[in-house]
N, C-alpha and C positions, 0 to 999 in steps of 0.2 A: 430386455432390460427395462422394466416398467418404472415409471416415475413414482416415487413414494407418495403416499397420501400426506398432504401437508397438515400437520396438527401441531399445536403448541400446548403440551401438557401443563397443567397448573403448577406442577413441581419441576418444570424445566428451568431450573435456576441453579447457578453455581456460585458458591460463596468463596471469596478470596480475601484472606486477612491481609490488610495493608497498613503500613505505618510510614509517614513521611513528615518532614518539617513543614509547618505552615508559617508564613511570614506576613505580618502586618507591614504595610509600607506607609508610614506616617508622613513622609515627605512627598506631598502631592505635586510638587514642582520638579522632582527629580526625573530627568529624562534620559533615555538611552537612544543614541542616534539612530534614526530611521523608524523607530517603533511608532511614533506619532503619525507619520505618513502612512504606515501600514495599517494602523487602526482606522484612519480616515477612509482608506480604500475598502477595508472590511465593512464599514458602515454603509458606504456607497453601494457596494456590490451584493448586499443581502438580496435573496430572491425567494419567492414562494413557489414551491414545487407543485402545489395544487393548481395554481392558476397559470404558471408560466411553462408548464410542460403539457403537451396534448395527450392526456391519458386515454382519450377516445380512440387513439391510433390502434388499428387492428394489427395484432402481432401473431403470426403463425409460428409457434416454437419449433416446428420441424422444417421450416423454410430457412434459407440462408440468412442469418442475422449478422454474422461477421464473416468476411471473406478473407481467409488466410491463404496465401498462394501455395504453401507446402505444409502438409501435416507431418509432425515429427514421427508419427507411426507409419508413414509410407515405407513400404518394403518389409514391414513386420508381418511374417506369414499369417498369424491369426487375423490381423487387420485386413490383409489382402483377400482373405476368404469371405469377408462380410459381403452380403448382397447390398443393393442400393438402399433398401428399407432399413437395414441394420446400420448402414453408415449414416443415414439421416438421423437415426436415433442416437448414435454415438456423438454426432455433432451437437445435438440438443443437450446431451449429457455434458459435453466439454464446456459449452458456453455457460450452462447453468452452474457447473462447478466453479468456473473462473469468477462469475459474478457473485457466487455465494462467498468465496474467499474475500472479495471486495467488501461485501456486506459485513462479514465478521471482523475484518480489519478496521472498518469504520466504527464499529461499536467499541473496539479497543481504543481507537483514537478519541472517541467521545469521552471515555473514562479518563484517559490521560490528560486531555485538555481541561477537564473539570478539576483534576488534581493540580494542574499548573496554575490555575486561578489562585489557589492558596499558596502554592509552593514558590512561585517566582518572587524575587526580591524587589522588583520595580513596579510602580503603580501603572505605568503604561503597558507593561507586559501583562499585568492583570486585566487591563482593559481588553487587550487583544485576545488573551486566552479565553475571555468571556465570549467574544465573537466567534472564536474557533469552536467553542463548545456548541454554540448554536449551529454553526456550519456542519459539524459532525453529526449532530442529531438529524439534520436535514438529509445528509448523505445516507445514514442508516435507513431513514424513511424511504428514500427513492429507490435504493437498491432492493430493499425488502418488498416494496410495492411492485417493482418490475418483475422480480423473481416469482412472486405469488400470483399476480394478476395476469402476467404475460407469458412467462415460461412455465409456471405451475410446477416448479421443481427447485427445491432448496437442498443443498448438501451440508453436512456437518463441517465444522472448521477443521482445516488441515492441522495435524498435531504439531508440526514445526512452527507454523504461524502462531498457534496457541501458546507454545513455549516462549516465543519471543514477546508476545503481548503480555504474558504473565510476568516476564522479566521487567518489562517497562512499567507495568502497573505496580508491581510489588517493590521496586527499588525505592529506597528512602531519599535518594539524592535527586534534587530537581534537575541538575544538568544531565543525569542519566536519562531522565524522562524525555528531555529535549533530544538527546542524542539518539535514543532508541526510536522515538516516534517521529519527530519533526525531520530529522536528517536521514535516518535509515529507512524506516517503514514508509513514511510519506514519499521519500525519494524513489523507492522501489515502486510504490503505487503510481506515482506520476508517470514513470516509464511504461508501466503495464497499461495504465489508462490511455496513454498516448498511442501505444501500439494498437489497442483495441479501437480507439477513436478513428484512427486513420483507416482501419480495415472494416469498420462498421458500415453496413448497408441498410440496416433497419433504422428509420429516421428518429423514432422516439429514443432509442438507446443512444444514438449519436448525439442528440441534443442533450440528453441527460448527462452524458460523459463530459460534454463541453462545459456545462455549468459546474459540475463537480471539479473538473481540472482547474477551472479559474480560481476556485476556492483553495485547492490544494497547492497551487503555485505560491499563494501567499503564506500558507502554513509552513512550507519549507523555508521561505524567506524569514519567517518569524524565528525559526530555530537558528538560522545562520546569524541573523542580527543579534540575537540574545546571547549566543555563545562566542561571538567574535572576540578574540583576545583572552577568553577565559582560561584556555589551556596553555597560554604562552609561558607563564612562570609557575606552573603547577609542579609541586614536588614529584620527583621521578617515580616514587612508589605509587602515588595517586594517578599519575598519567598512565602508568602501566596497566592499571585497572581499566582505563578507558580504551587503551590499545587492545587489550584482551577481549573486551566486550565487542569492539568493532569487528575483530576477526571472527569471534564466535557467531555474532549475528549474521555476518556476511556468508559464512559457511552454511549456517542453518538455512538462510533464505535461498541460497543458490542450489542447495541440495533438496529443497522441498518440492521442486518442480519436476518430479520424476515420474509422474503418472501413476502413483501407487493407488489412489482412490479409484481411478478409471480401471486399472488392472483388476482390482478387487470386484468392482461392479460387473465387469465383463467375464469374470472367472478366468482370467488369464494369469499366467505365471508372473508374479510380481517382479522377481529378479530379472526375467527376460525383458519385461517392459522397461524396467529401469535401465538396463543395458542399451536397449534400443533408443530411448530418449537421450541418454548420456552421449551416445556415439553419433546420433543423427546430426547432420550439419545444421538443420533448422533449429533443433533443440539447443545445441550449443550456442548458436547465434542469439536466440531469444534469451537464454539465461544470462549471457554476458551483457546484452543490451539493457537489461533491467538495472544495471549498475552505472549506466552512463551519467546519471545525475548524482548518485551517491559519492562516487570517487572524487570529482572536482570539488564538491562541497566539503568533504573531509579535508581536502587540501587547503581550502580557504580557512579552515579552523585550526590548521597546524597539526592535524591528526594523521596525515599521510607520512608517518614516521618510518624509519628503516624497517622496523618490525612489521608494521602494517603493509608497507610496500612489498616485503618478501611474501607475505600471505596473499596479497592481491596478484602478484606475479604468478603464484601457484594457481590461483583461481582464474587466471587469464582475464582480468578485468582492469589491470593497471593502465591499459591504453587509453582509458577515458579521463585521465587526470587533467587534461587541458580542454576537455569538452565544455562548451558554454551553454548551460541549461537556460539561462535567461534569454539568449538569442533564440533558442528553440521555442520558448514560451511566446516570444514576440511574433515569431513566424506563425504560430497557431492562434494568435490573437488573444492571449491570456494576460499580456502586460500592456 
C-alpha cells in the first residue's frame, strides 16, 4: 500500500451554493452572558504555529506515533496475516487517515465560523466568531503541514463527514450552524483529539494537539453559551427539525468510523471489515467515547428530548448525559 504522491491540482476546488441570513448588530452594548469573557480568552490565547511549534522535530512516519493499546482489527484474519512491515505500513495509513479527517473537518469549521460572523445576531458573538475563524485557519494550517511534511500522506475526506459538513455549511439557519459545528462536530472532534493526545508518543503531534484542543474547548463553549435558552420555547414543529438533525448527525458520525477507506486501500472485503470494527470491543468503545462531550451539552441545551433519548439509547451513548466535559478540560489543562 504505497502512499499517494501529494499533489494539489489547480482545479481541485468544489463549489457549494449557500444562502443564509446575515445580521447587522447595531446595538454595540448588547451583551450575551459569558461571551465577553470567552472573547477575552480567545484574544489572550492566540498562538503562532510557525514559532510556537518545533517543526524541526524529526518524525519517522513508520515509527510509532500514536500508541493505542488494542487495534479494532485484532483477530481479523486478513490483518493477522500481515507481516511486521505491512503492519507498520497499515499503522502509517491509519494515523494519516485520522489526521486527514481532522484536517478536512477543520476546513469545514473554518467556513462555518466565517458564516457565523455574519449570521449571529449579537455583536459579541460576531467578535468571538471572528477569533474562531482565525483559530480554524490555524488548525487547517497545522494539520496540513504535519500531514505533508511529516507523514507525507493525505487521504480524501470521508463521505459521511463531507455530508455533515455540507449540511452545516448549506443550512440557512444560524442556530443549525452552531448546532452542527460547535456542539456536534466540535464536540466529537474534542473527544477524538483527546483520545489521540493521551495516546500520542511523537512530541510534535502531542504539542500540536494540545494547542488545537485549547482552542476547540472554547469553540464548544461558544456554541453552548450562544444557544442557551434558545430552544426552550421553540414551537414543536421547529424543535422537531432540530431533534431530527441531532439524530441524523449522530447516526452519521457514529457509523462513519467503520474502516471503509482502510478496507478499500488494503483490498479487503469492505463488509467484513465493517463487521469486524462494529463487533470489536475496542471499536465499540471508541465510537461511544466520541459522544461523551456531545450528549451532556445537548442536555444543557434542552435537546435531550424523549425522541433524542430513544435514539441515543439505541446508539448506546445515552450513558454520557451526566459527564462533565469542563472537568475533563481542566484536568488536561485547557481551562
